[in-house]
Each structure stands twice: as C-alpha cells, then as structure tokens.
C-alpha positions as CSV (number, residue, x, y, z in Angstrom):
1,M,115.4,68.7,112.6
2,M,119.1,69.4,113.4
3,R,118.1,70.4,116.9
4,K,116.3,67.1,117.4
5,I,119.3,65.1,116.2
6,L,121.6,67.0,118.6
7,L,119.3,66.5,121.5
8,F,119.0,62.8,120.7
9,I,122.8,62.4,120.7
10,L,122.9,64.4,123.9
11,A,120.5,61.9,125.5
12,F,123.1,59.2,125.0
13,I,126.2,61.3,125.8
14,C,124.8,61.9,129.3
15,P,124.7,58.2,130.2
16,L,128.2,57.7,128.9
17,Y,129.3,60.5,131.1
18,V,127.6,58.9,134.1
19,L,129.3,55.6,133.1
20,A,132.7,57.3,133.0
21,I,132.1,58.7,136.5
22,E,131.0,55.3,137.6
23,A,134.3,53.8,136.2
24,G,135.7,53.9,139.7
25,F,132.7,52.0,140.9
26,K,133.7,49.1,138.6
27,D,136.7,48.3,140.8
28,Y,134.3,47.8,143.7
29,L,132.0,45.6,141.5
30,K,135.0,43.5,140.4
31,I,135.9,42.9,144.0
32,E,132.4,42.2,145.3
33,F,130.8,40.6,142.2
34,P,133.8,39.4,140.1
35,E,131.6,37.3,137.8
36,N,128.7,39.8,137.2
37,A,130.6,43.1,137.3
38,S,130.4,43.8,133.5
39,A,126.7,42.8,133.4
40,I,125.8,45.1,136.3
41,S,127.8,48.0,134.7
42,W,126.0,47.6,131.4
43,S,122.6,47.3,133.1
44,I,123.3,50.7,134.8
45,F,124.2,52.2,131.4
46,G,121.0,50.7,129.8
47,F,118.8,52.1,132.6
48,M,120.3,55.5,132.3
49,S,119.9,55.5,128.5
50,L,116.2,54.6,128.7
51,A,115.7,57.3,131.4
52,F,117.3,60.0,129.3
53,Y,115.4,58.9,126.1
54,A,112.1,58.9,128.0
55,N,112.9,62.4,129.2
56,F,113.8,63.4,125.6
57,R,110.6,62.0,124.3
58,I,108.4,63.7,127.0
59,T,110.1,67.1,127.0
60,V,111.1,67.5,123.4
61,L,109.4,65.2,120.9
62,N,105.9,65.2,122.3
63,P,105.5,69.0,122.6
64,E,106.9,69.5,119.1
65,E,104.5,67.0,117.6
66,R,101.6,68.7,119.4
67,Y,102.8,72.1,118.2
68,E,103.1,70.9,114.6
69,K,99.5,69.5,114.7
70,A,98.2,72.8,116.2
71,K,100.1,74.7,113.5
72,I,98.5,72.7,110.7
73,A,95.0,73.0,112.3
74,R,95.5,76.8,112.7
75,A,96.6,77.2,109.1
76,K,93.5,75.3,107.8
77,Y,91.2,77.3,110.0
78,L,92.6,80.7,108.9
79,R,92.4,79.6,105.2
80,S,88.7,78.8,105.6
81,Y,88.3,82.1,107.4
82,A,90.0,83.9,104.5
83,V,87.5,82.3,102.1
84,K,84.6,83.7,104.2
85,V,86.3,87.1,104.3
86,N,86.6,87.2,100.5
87,E,83.0,86.1,100.1
88,G,82.0,89.0,102.3
89,L,84.1,91.4,100.2
90,T,82.7,90.2,96.8
91,S,79.1,90.6,98.1
92,K,80.0,94.3,98.6
93,D,81.5,94.6,95.1
94,I,85.1,94.7,96.5
95,P,87.7,92.4,94.8
96,E,89.2,89.4,96.5
97,F,92.4,89.5,98.5
98,K,95.2,87.1,99.2
99,F,96.6,87.1,102.8
100,N,99.8,86.3,104.5
101,V,101.3,86.6,108.0
102,M,104.9,87.6,108.6
103,I,106.9,87.5,111.8
104,K,110.2,89.1,112.8
105,R,113.4,87.1,113.0
106,Q,117.1,87.7,113.2
107,S,119.4,87.2,110.2
108,F,123.2,87.1,109.9
109,F,123.8,89.4,106.9
110,K,121.6,90.5,104.0
111,R,121.5,93.1,101.2
112,L,118.2,94.8,101.9
113,Y,118.2,98.6,102.3
114,P,119.0,100.8,99.3
115,K,122.3,102.7,99.4
116,K,122.1,106.5,99.9
117,N,122.5,108.6,96.8
118,D,122.5,105.6,94.6
119,T,120.4,106.2,91.4
120,E,120.6,102.5,90.4
121,G,118.9,101.4,93.7
122,K,121.6,98.9,94.7
123,A,121.3,97.4,98.2
124,R,123.9,97.9,100.9
125,L,125.2,95.0,103.0
126,D,123.8,94.9,106.6
127,F,125.1,92.6,109.4
128,F,122.6,91.0,111.8
129,P,119.5,92.7,110.4
130,K,116.0,91.8,111.5
131,I,113.9,90.6,108.6
132,F,110.3,89.5,108.0
133,E,109.6,85.8,107.5
134,C,106.3,84.5,106.1
135,I,104.8,81.8,108.3
136,W,101.3,81.5,106.7
137,T,99.5,82.2,103.4
138,S,95.8,82.1,102.6
139,E,96.5,79.7,99.6
140,E,98.6,76.6,99.9
141,D,100.4,77.3,96.5
142,Q,100.9,81.0,97.4
143,H,104.6,82.0,97.6
144,V,105.9,85.1,99.3
145,D,109.4,85.2,97.9
146,I,110.4,88.8,98.6
147,L,112.8,89.3,101.5
148,L,112.2,92.5,103.5
149,G,113.8,94.1,106.5
150,V,111.6,95.0,109.4
151,N,111.9,98.7,108.4
152,Q,111.0,98.1,104.7
153,G,107.8,97.9,102.7
154,N,104.3,98.5,103.9
155,S,104.8,95.9,106.6
156,G,107.6,97.9,108.0
157,I,105.5,101.1,108.1
158,A,102.7,99.2,109.8
159,L,105.1,97.7,112.4
160,K,106.7,101.1,113.1
161,E,103.4,103.0,113.4
162,K,101.5,100.1,115.0
163,R,98.4,100.6,112.9
164,A,96.9,99.5,109.6
165,K,98.4,101.0,106.5
166,I,96.7,100.9,103.0
167,V,98.9,101.7,100.0
168,S,98.1,101.7,96.3
169,L,100.9,100.3,94.2
170,T,99.3,101.1,90.8
171,G,101.6,103.4,88.9
172,M,104.0,103.8,91.8
173,L,107.5,105.0,90.7
174,Y,110.7,103.6,92.1
175,E,111.7,106.9,93.7
176,D,108.4,106.8,95.7
177,A,108.9,103.2,96.8
178,K,112.6,104.0,97.8
179,N,111.7,107.0,99.9
180,E,108.4,105.7,101.5
181,M,109.1,102.0,101.8
182,K,113.0,101.9,101.7
183,L,113.0,99.4,98.9
184,N,115.9,98.6,96.7
185,K,115.4,98.2,92.9
186,E,115.3,94.4,93.0
187,Q,112.7,94.5,95.7
188,F,110.7,97.1,93.8
189,D,110.7,95.0,90.7
190,E,109.5,91.9,92.8
191,V,106.7,93.8,94.5
192,I,105.5,96.3,91.8
193,I,106.2,94.4,88.6
194,K,105.4,91.0,90.0
195,D,104.0,88.4,87.6
196,Q,104.6,90.8,84.7
197,I,104.5,87.9,82.2
198,K,100.9,87.2,83.3
199,Q,100.1,90.9,82.7
200,T,99.1,91.3,86.4
201,S,100.7,93.3,89.2
202,L,100.1,94.0,92.8
203,A,97.7,96.9,93.0
204,V,96.7,97.3,96.6
205,L,98.5,96.2,99.8
206,I,97.1,96.5,103.3
207,S,99.4,95.7,106.3
208,T,98.1,95.5,109.9
209,P,100.0,94.6,113.1
210,I,98.7,91.6,115.0
211,K,98.8,92.4,118.7
212,V,98.5,90.4,121.9
213,K,98.3,91.5,125.5
214,V,101.3,90.5,127.6
215,S,101.7,90.8,131.3
216,T,104.7,92.7,132.6
217,F,106.0,94.1,135.9
218,F,104.3,97.4,135.1
219,G,101.0,95.8,134.1
220,D,99.4,94.5,130.8
221,R,100.6,96.0,127.6
222,S,100.1,95.5,123.9
223,K,102.8,93.7,121.9
224,V,103.1,93.3,118.1
225,I,103.9,89.7,117.3
226,A,103.3,89.6,113.6
227,I,102.0,91.5,110.5
228,L,99.0,90.5,108.5
229,N,99.2,91.5,104.8
230,A,96.3,91.6,102.3
231,E,97.2,91.8,98.6
232,C,94.9,92.6,95.7
233,D,95.9,92.7,92.0
234,D,92.7,94.6,90.8
235,D,93.9,97.8,89.1
236,G,90.4,99.4,89.5
237,L,90.8,99.1,93.3
238,G,94.4,100.3,93.0
239,N,93.3,103.5,91.2
240,L,90.5,104.0,93.7
241,M,93.0,103.8,96.6
242,S,95.6,106.0,94.9
243,D,96.4,109.4,96.5
244,K,97.8,110.7,93.3
245,L,94.6,110.9,91.3
246,T,91.8,113.5,91.7
247,F,88.2,112.3,92.4
248,S,84.8,113.8,92.5
249,T,82.8,114.2,95.7
250,A,80.7,111.1,95.0
251,E,83.9,109.1,94.3
252,L,85.5,110.3,97.5
253,E,82.5,109.1,99.5
254,T,82.8,105.7,97.8
255,I,86.5,105.6,98.6
256,K,85.9,106.4,102.2
257,T,83.3,103.7,102.5
258,V,85.6,101.1,100.9
259,K,88.5,102.0,103.1
260,I,86.3,101.7,106.2
261,Q,85.1,98.2,105.1
262,L,88.7,97.1,104.3
263,L,90.0,98.4,107.7
264,K,87.2,96.7,109.5
265,M,87.9,93.5,107.7
266,M,91.6,93.6,108.6
267,D,90.8,94.5,112.2
268,E,88.6,91.4,112.6
269,F,91.1,89.2,110.8
270,T,93.9,90.4,113.1
271,K,91.8,89.7,116.2
272,T,91.2,86.2,114.9
273,C,95.0,85.7,114.4
274,S,95.6,87.2,117.8
275,D,93.2,84.7,119.4
276,L,95.1,81.9,117.8
277,Y,98.4,83.5,119.0
278,F,101.0,83.3,116.3
C-alpha cells in the first residue's frame, strides 16, 4: 500500500518538475500570449498530470489488481485440491493433514537460532537473516505463527537437501530439536507443544521443496521457490513414523507403504503448486 502511495505522489511530482523546467517558457508565453499565458501553462501541467496518472494506472495499478485476483483464485483452487488430497488419504486409512506454503524473504534482525552451549535454549541476535514467510494455508482460519530462519525446522532441512523430509514430532525432546532442526526453546514450545490447552500437538511434519525450471545462460535448471509443509496431529501416525521405536516386520512393511503414499501425495501437490508458480 505504501508503495502505491509513493508512486501516486511521484506521478504528480514529475509534472511539477516539468513545469519548473518550463518556467523559462512562461516568459515567452507572456510576450506572445499576454492574456492567456497562465491558462496555457496550467493546461500543460494538467495534460502532463493526466499522462503520468494514465501511465501509473496502466503500469502499476492494473497489473497489481490482476495479480491479487490471480492470487485469490490460486488460493481457492489449492484449498479445494487439499480437500481432495485429504479425501484420498482417509480412504486409505491415513489421517488428514493441514498444508501451508512458505517462501524465503529477507529480514532486518531477528532472534532465531539457539546460542551455542546454552542449556536454556535462548536465541542469538542475527542481522539480515533470511526467514520463511507463510503465503498460503489450506484452511482460511489456519495460522502459522512460528517464525523460522531458512536453516531451521523441517522446512530448513528440506530446503538444504532439496528433497522431501518426513519427521515425527511425537515425544521429541528439545535437545533433538535443537541439534537436528536448530530450534531455540521458544520455537520448540510453539512447534512441539502447540495447542497444549486443547490436548493436541503436532505429531508428523512433512516438508517438500517446490521447484520450477528456469532458463539460464548454461541451460535449464531446477530452482526451489517455496516449501510445502503438511502437518498432522494424529499421535498414532506420529508413533508410526518415529525412528525411536522398534517395530515388527509386518509393521515395518505398513510404515514403508504409508511413507510411499505420503511422499507420492506431496510430490503431486508440489507439482500442482509449481504449475501455479508461487
């Protein structure tokens, strides 16, 4: 909004600048058209103002309006797609997931990463860190309040390794989260002990990079433009995905099948997101 206001003001500063340059032309007008010099001068200013506003409308406002409409339509389409995905999962006796998409952006200064050798898990102050920003959720009232650096959490691991990453958060200890996900204590409480009052917590988290092909001087290459996260609060699935529990051979086969189905689901979802190009 602020950018629009500045550009709008700029659209009228330019004609004023032109009018200032044209000030010397006024003397000529006063000599040649003594009675209409002022009217001609203001007519020039009015014409320039209309020209700059028309340019502002065509090059700034119209594209932004089209982009916002496309963004709303894209969000609605992906939410309907998420419903179909969950219907497919429940038909295979797999719990439903909530989804969100995060992109990278630059920040000024944040307390994100845990301090080294700090048992309390306090966060250090970082200047100009890159962070994840949530731009879409599968439910309109869904809030992703946690603030993560691009090297933190399951999303950070998926971004670094450029592949899907499944993690079970059921029973996870802070030391594990600190070492594996680089979370500070406050972030750990937000992720692992989320909605504690409702007696629910995040059990399984799947993060997958959304990739697009971009053309470069050296040819086409794959570029990660966002991270798709899938969250589930079913403790049964959390225990099933845990790498800290022992399972029978039959259970291991079930786990393998479920993981394949979940990874296939995430792969198809990311391709849909990639086609819409976040």
